[in-house]
N, C-alpha and C positions, 0 to 999 in steps of 0.2 A: 565434440560430444555427439553421439548418435541420438536419433529420435527416441523419445520415451525412455531415456536412460535416467538412472538416479541422479540427483543433483551432484555436481562434482565435489571433490574433497571428502576424505573420510571423516565422519563425525567423531569429534573427540568426546569422551565421557565427561559429563558436567564437572566432576571433581578435578579434571585436568584443565578445564577451560581457563581458570584463573591464572594458570601459568603463562597465558598469552600476554599478560600485562607486561609491557616493556620495562625492563630495568628495575627490578625490585623483588621483594619477597611476596609470595602469594597472599598470605593472610593480612599483613600490614597494608599492602597496596590496595587490596580489595576493600578493606575497611575504610581507608582514606578516600577511595573513590565513592563509596557509599555515603560517607559523611559529607562529602563535598556537595551532594545534592541538597542538603539541608541548610547550608551556610548562608546562601543569599539567593534571591530570586533573579533569574537571568531574563534579559530582554529577549523574548521569543523571536523577534525580528532581526536579531543580530547574527549575521553569517559567521561571526568568529566563535560562536558557541560550539560549533561542531568540533568534537573531541575524538581524534583517531583512536586513542587508547580505549575509550568507552566503546566505540564501534567494534573494535577487535574482540573485546570480551563478550559483548552482547550478541554479536553476530555468530560467534562460534557456539554459544550456548543455544541460541534459537535454531541454528542450523542442525545441531544434534537432535533437538526436539522434532524438527521438520522431517528429517530422514528416518528417525526411529519410530516416532509416534504417528506421523501423517504419511509416511512412505512417499515423500515428495519426489516428483520427477519433473523434468523440463524438456521441452522440445524447442528447436529453433534458436538455440544459443548462438549459432553462427550468424544470425541476423543482427545481433547487437553490434553497433559501430565500435571499433576499437580505439577510435580517436575522435576528437571534436565534441561539440555539444549536440544534444538532442532532448526532446521532450518525450518521455515514456508515458503512455496513456493506457490504463487498465481498468478492468471491472473490479468491483469492491464487494466483499462478502463477510458474513460471520460476525457481525458486531455483537458485543463491544470488544471482545478479545482480538478480533481481526486476525485470526491465525494465518490467513492467506497473505496478509501484508507482512506479518512478522517473519514468516518463513522466506518470503520473497526478498525482504530487506536484508536478511542474513545472507542469502545466496548472492544477492546483488553485491554486497560488500566483498565477499570472497571471490566472486567471479570477475567483477569489474575492477577490483583493487581500490585503494583509498587515495592514490596519488591525484586522481582527477576527481574533485569533489562532486557529489550528487546530493541533492536536497529533496526530501519527501514533503509534499504538501499535505497538511493534516487539518481537520476541522479545528476551529479555534477553541472550542470548549475545554478539551483536555489541558490546554495551557493555563487555564484558570485554577487548576487543581494543584495545590502545593506539592512539591517534590516531583510529581509526575510531569509537570511542565518543564522543570529543569532537566529531567531525564530525557524527554523528547528532544529538547534543544541540544543536548550533548550528543545524541546519535544522529543529528543532522535533519531533524524535522522542523518545519516552520508552519505557522498558521497560513492556511490557503487563502491567498488574496492576489489580486492582479499586481498590487504594488510589490509584494514579496516575490512573486514569480519573476517580475521584471528585475528585481534586485539580484536574484540568483543568476539570471541569464546575462546581465550586465557584468557580473563577476567572472564569467567564463565557465560557470558550473553547469551541471545537468539537472534536469527536473524529472522526478518520478511523481505522477499524480493520478488521482482517481476522480475524474470530474463528476461522476454520479453521486459522490459523497454519501451522506446519511440516507438519502432516498434509495440509493443502490444497495448499500450494505444492510439495510433493514427491509428489503423487499420480501415478498412472500415466497414460500418454498416452491410454489408452482412456477414462479418466474426465475428459478435458480439458474437456468441455462439461457437466460436472455441478457443481452447487453443493453443496459438502460442508463444512459448518461443524461437523460432528461433535458436535452436541448442545451446543455451547458457548453458553450462554444469558446470559452476563454482560451483554451489551449490552441485552438486554430488561429485565433487572433495573434497570439504570441508567436506562433510559428511563422506567420506571414511577416510580422513586424521585425523579427530577429533573424529570419532566414535559416531556421534550424529544422531538421527533419523531425517527424513524429514517428516514434517506434510503438506500434500497437502490441499489446499483449493481453492475454486472458488467462483466467484460472477456472478450473472446474473442481468441485469438491469442497471449496471453501464455504459454500452455503448449505452444506449437508452436515455440519458439525452440530447443528440443532435444527429444529423445524419451526419456521415462522408461519403460523397458521394464516395470519393476514396482518397487514400493516395499514394504519389509519392516520391520515393527516388531521382528521377531525379530533381524534384522541389527543394528538399533539397540542391542539388548541385548547381542548377541555382541561387537560392536566396542567397547563401552563408551561409545559416543556418547550413549546415553540418560542415562548418569550424568554424563559430562564436559560435554556441551553442552546437556543437557536437551532433546534432540530425541527424538521418539517413533517415528520411522521413518527408514530409510535407503534411498535409491533406487539402482537400477542404470540408468545413463543411456547413451544413444547420441547423440553430437553432436561438434561441432568444438571444439578441434582434436584431442581425445584419442581419438576413436573410442568405445570402450567404457570406462566408468569407474564406480566405486562411490563413494557419498556425494554429498551435495548441497552440499559446501563448496568444491569446486575451481572456480576461475574458468574460464570457457569463452567461446567466441565464439558469441554468439547468432545464429541465423538471422534474416534480415530479415522476420520474420513480421508481417503486417499486424495492428495492434492496433486493435480497435474497442471503445469503451466505451459503456455505456448507463446513464443515470441514471433511476431510477424516481420516481414521485410520493412525497412524504413520507408515512410511515405514522404517524398520530397515535395514541398510546396515552394513556389517561387518566392524569392526575397522581394516582397512587394508590400511595404507598410501601408500603402493606400488601400489594399484589399482587406486589411483588418477592419476597415470601416465600411466595407461593401457587404451588406447582408446576404446578397445572393451568392457571392464568392465564398463567404464564410459557411453558409449552409451547405453548399456543394462539397466543400472540403470536409465538413462535419459528417455528412452522409457517407462520404467515401471512407472515412476512418471507421465509423461505426459499422459500416457494411463489411469491411475487412474483419473487424473484431467479431461480428456475429458469425461470419463464415468460419472463423477459427473455432469459435465456441461450438458451433454445430458439428464440426469435425470431431472435437473431443467428446461431445455428448453422444454422437453416433457410435463411438467406440467404447463408451462406458457401459458396463454390464448391469451394475446395480448401484444405487446410492450407497454412500459410505464405503462399501467394499471396493468399488472401482471397476 
């Protein structure tokens, strides 16, 4: 795929997406899949929850939205390893709908295929919400933790993660083109311990679907969200349809901001588990990865003419 080309695969109209469900009639199977989310609570840490049928349906639907509404494009697809394990590390934008993650996840499933499992590391709060937690488990998401990440790597699967977490996806609009992982180095330690490469990627446009005027860790403490939802910051946002609102948990209408992704070359760290406990080695590798990511982001930002428009 050439640089700045539309994401691969022709987007299917949403009414045709349900035909992707293997082996059955559209209406009956779709209803069965939906009802299955209500039947029992899944263990969010169980790798066996990942359901290829769900992933096929959801990814095609989200892919259609990504191409048609967000005009999504991707550069550097050739840098993705075609075999073996790796840890893909990216920036995080546009909470709570996370359109950048939704579109990326859909493209990931279509581009990388489903034969080699990949798992998305997600903040643990959504897994506490009935039905939503089951849905996330079905599409291959897991609560982000060192234990779960190790479980994924030990199974032979790949990891897709956003180390900046809620601090990154709730950052202010003025920081939209900054890579802010907030010193979270867990992915580096895992790469050293398991000898897997780190694949850096960035997205621009995901933080232009609304405007975060500012984000406050003090507000998170005052509102009790730091304790209740385990989020370290609360944003004050400007966007549709609410106008001005506080917190990053209210659904909103995202602006049709053009999303552009860029995948960098894999960063190989030596397979040296002892370095996972060496703060200097970990910091050097962290700085190397974030430096590459910021360079990629600067490149995309330098070519972006206007917010939202692209």
